C-alpha positions, 0 to 999 in steps of 0.5 A: 731729725724730723724738722716737721715734729720739732718746730716748737723747739725752734726758739730753744735751738736757737739760743742754744749758746747763744752767748754773742755774735761774730762780726765781720767787716768790709769797706765799701767804695764810698770810704764813709760807710762800712758794712758789717756782718753779725751772726748768732750764736757765735758758738754752739754744739749739736747731738747728731742728728739734731739741728739748730738755726743760725741768723746773721744781720748785715748792718752799715755804719757812717764814720764810725756811727752805731752801727745800724741794720741795713733795709731791707735785710739782703740774702745770706747764704751759709756754708759749712767747712765739712759736708757731713754737716749741712744747711738750709737756705734759712740757716738751719743747721744739720748735724748731719744731712737735711733731705731734699725739703729739709724737713729731715735731718738724719746723722751721718755715717759711714758708708757701706763702700770707701767712694776713694778706694771702692772696698767695703768699710769694716765700721759701715754704719758707725756715726761718721762725725766731725773730731773738731770744730765745723765753721759755719760761715754766712756771707753777704755777696752784694757787700762783700761781708761775712761771719762765722760761727763755730759748732761742734759734734757729738753722739748723743749723751745718754748719761753725764758723770763728773769727777774732781780732784780735791787731793784728800779735802773735805772742803775747799777754802772761800775763793779757792777753785777745784776744776770739775770734769765731765765725762759723756757716756753712750746708751751703753756707758760707754765714754764717747771717744775724742775719735768718735766727735769732740766734746769740748769742755765749753761745750757744756752748760755748768750750773750749781745748786746754790750760787751763794756756796759757789761760782762755776766758770764755762770750762768747769771751773768750781769756786768756793763762795760763802760757807755750805754744800752744794751741788755741780751739774754740767748739761750736754743738750739736754742732758744733765749729769749726776751732780757731784758734791761741792763744799765750802769750808765752814768756819772754826775759829773766831779771833776778835780784835780791837783797835783804834776809831779813825772815821775810815778803814780800821788799821792797825795796831790790833788788841785781844787785850781788855779795853780798860780805858774808855771813857764815855763816848769813846769809840772802838773798832772790832774787827773779827778774824775767822779761820776756816776749817783747812786754816784759811782766813773766811769772810762770811756774814752775818756774825753776831755782836754780843755785848753783856751790857748792850746798854753800857756798849753798842754796835753799828756795822761798819764793815762785813766783820768790823763794827764800831763800839760805842761806850755809851755809858760808864760800867764794867761789860765784855763784848764777843762775837759769834757766828750762829745757826741758822744764819751763820754756819747752818746745818747742812745734810750729809754728803759725799765729798768728790773721790770718797764713797762714804757719805759725811756728815754736816757735823763732821764736817763742821757745819751746824754749830756756834762758833764764839769769839775770846771775849773782851772786857771794855771798862768805861770810866767817869762819871759826875754822880748817880742815886741810891735807892733804900727801901724797907719794910719797917722802920728802924726804930721803932718796927712800924710798917713803911710805904716809902723809898729814900733817895739818896745822893751818892757823892753826899749821901744827903736825902734828897727825895722820899716816894711814897709807895702804895703797899710794903716792898718785898723786892727792888730792881732798877732798870738797866737803862736807869729810867724805872724802878721796879718795886714789888708787893704782895698788892701790885707792881709798882713802878718808879719813874727816875725821872719825876719820882712818881710811883704808880701802881701798875695793873698790866693786862695779864693773857687769860685773866680778868680785868682785876687781876694784878701782877704780884711778886718778888721783882726777879729781874729786867732784861738788858735793854731794859724791856722785860720785868719778870716777877715770882709770887711763888706761886705763878711768874709774870712775864711783862714786856714793859713796851705794851707790845705783848700783854703779860703772861702769867704761868703757873710754876712754883718755886721760882726765885731767880732769871737771867736773860741773853743779852741780846734779847733772845731768851730768858731762863728762869730757875728755882725748885722745879729746874730751869725755864726758857723763854723765848723773849719775843713770844713769851713762849717756854720752849724748853726745861732742864734737869736742875732741882733746886736752883737758887742763881742763874748766870748768864756767861759773857761770850754767849755760849752758856749759863749757869744754874747753881743749886746743890751743885753747879751746872752748865748749859749751852744756851742752844742745848738745854739737855748737855749739862756739864756738872761741877760739885759745890763745896760738899760741905755748905748748904746756904744760899748759893750766889752767882757773877760771871764775868771776863777776866783778861779774855777768859770768862769767869763765874765767881760767887758764893755758897754758903763760907765758899767763895768759888772761883772758876774759869771757863774754857769754851772750845767749838769741837765736832760732836759724837754724830750719832747724837744728833746734835747740832750746838756744839760748843764745849764748855770746861768748868776748870778746877776753882780757885776757892778761898773760906770766908768766916761769915758769921751769917749765911749771905743772901747778897753778893755784889761784884765791883768790876773796876777791883775784880772784887766781890763783897758780901752785902746782904745776909741773914736778917735772922741772923743774931750774930754781931760782926763788924765788917764788910767781907770780901774776895779779891778775883785777881789774887784767889784770895779773901779780902781782909775785911772792910772796916766801919767807920765806927766798927759797930755790930753791923749786919749787912742787907743789900747794897750794890755798886755804881756803874764805874765801880769807884763806890760801894753802898751798904745798908746795914741795920744793928737790931740790938740798937735799933741803928740803921745806916747807910755806908758808902766805900771808895773803891777807886783809892780807898783808905788802905792802912796796908799794902795796897787796895783790898790787900790791907783793910778798907775804911768807908769814906762816908755813912749815914743814918736812915730811919727805915731797915735797909733791906732794899738797896739798889743804886741807879746806872750811870 
């Protein structure tokens, strides 16, 4: 190579393989001083005809102090152990022969005549290169110190191919390694043979496209890091190889287990059983164990920890796969863990693994779909008491309109406070944090502060509206974090951010009557006659709709994978793919409203409800599996709604409200059609633990009652039901003790249960809500 043409490359060539320095020493006559020499680089490689610089520095140390360069630096002489490699006085190493002025480096070839025999060489003109390392020696004769470097010389590679033996695997488990081998080839495509020149494994510069997925050593050993797909490259003196794929196995399952909180590193025993004995303020570790496609353990982050009630139970990170669960308030909730794209198990493009000839799709390899854990149910015990809110539109005995809400003590049923309301209420929902009650009306949304018991008529600014616009309609629900409130007036849907970070948004969607929220606050789903609409909570932007019609109830499954919509049939939708429903016909003989609850019993998600006179009880199986690659869908968890355990209830009136008791794993009819004229003396229920209709709960008086609305205390001890007997004009607030009950026969819920307290109320209790504590 002509040196004048490559002066601009001196810096790059001099840095090639400069991963250290070689140091030799020599003790001088003065025993307090020692001299050393450092050479850089200590090992490098060159193509035949290329050149690079070697530098050497002489240093001195006094009584083992830190070495310092001597000044001035002496003249260094350089030597090559092989005559086919020549060096200029300045340390410029030629992989061949320098001309007399050290300007042109020419590759060494086999001469036409063998000087030893005087005969013609049959391989004349072919490269004549060293087949092992050449030693380059730098020497200072004045101080008698030297240092060496090693050089490998080879033909110039036109291209480089890579291969690796994976033993039939499609991915490599985390922290496992495989070796990649590089094969350099000449311009004709032939391998560069070791009989002509050696290319050593560490002559290559090995790199990976994504160092998060894999790491590679100087010898081509690739170690799996985090799940994903990347490419491995080998570069030899400017020639880069064709990339070869490397795949770190994705997760396929997550097992979530709890253990006692110690304040330090979690230790066993670990359990997947429900936590039913926690008290307020208690703490537990929840640890996720991941298994990859090869069946090996995997550590990846971030996982998402999901709680069905983030106010009752909250998480804080302890280790990458361990969080501390804190029981904030009394109640029942569920916890699970998920690995969700794109922050975990992200989708990847199609790839070809080493040894294969056809591509593998990222989906078929297991990438790009969410992985969910088992569900652990949590019951937090013990509250001292709460309040029960009762409101309606008319007085019980006169039918006159009423503009107030009564506040009862849950323990004594004493009416402690009366809250004046600006309008006739049409709905009542209490925020999960227990701080606020939202009362809907046709004249505007009324907000009641449950600390001061002051009511105000709210006029939230509406996007695109005018200053006189008000939010009207029925309150459908409040998000688990108590931030978002949704209303519908039959023509419009209103989405409200109570923090004021976003103005209220109004959508022209008719016939909406139900809502459910993701526990993490990411999405909200509203349903009605036209189907289900999905909204992003951060932006209030409608993201998609699905094909359900006549939706009367929605319920979000505690494991976070899906939600259920019910109307003329029960439909399960994946939360990340609303166009892949799994349908389950309901009782074809019923046409009444459908109520839904979703819970977890023994780690198994359950969907329970009431359709007309048919109690519905479905167990849900969720299995992550690989999809049909032609579908192009990366939301893969398959949800199986198992055949229902159902029972027929003898209901004289169509139910409008069903209340679930987490403590008893039972449901109760707490609201029926107020226009119903049939008489009844009981509160009907269903036991999810035994799949049986419970013998009815009776009232103390045993008189005809029509339940209108109700609720359960946060810890499940008490059930409250407001009833009205239109024949006598009598309205009553009933309380039933669900912690012990008053069983006449058998055990709790297997015999008749009587109320433990009741009180007359002046207004028709159309809306009853128990404040969470």
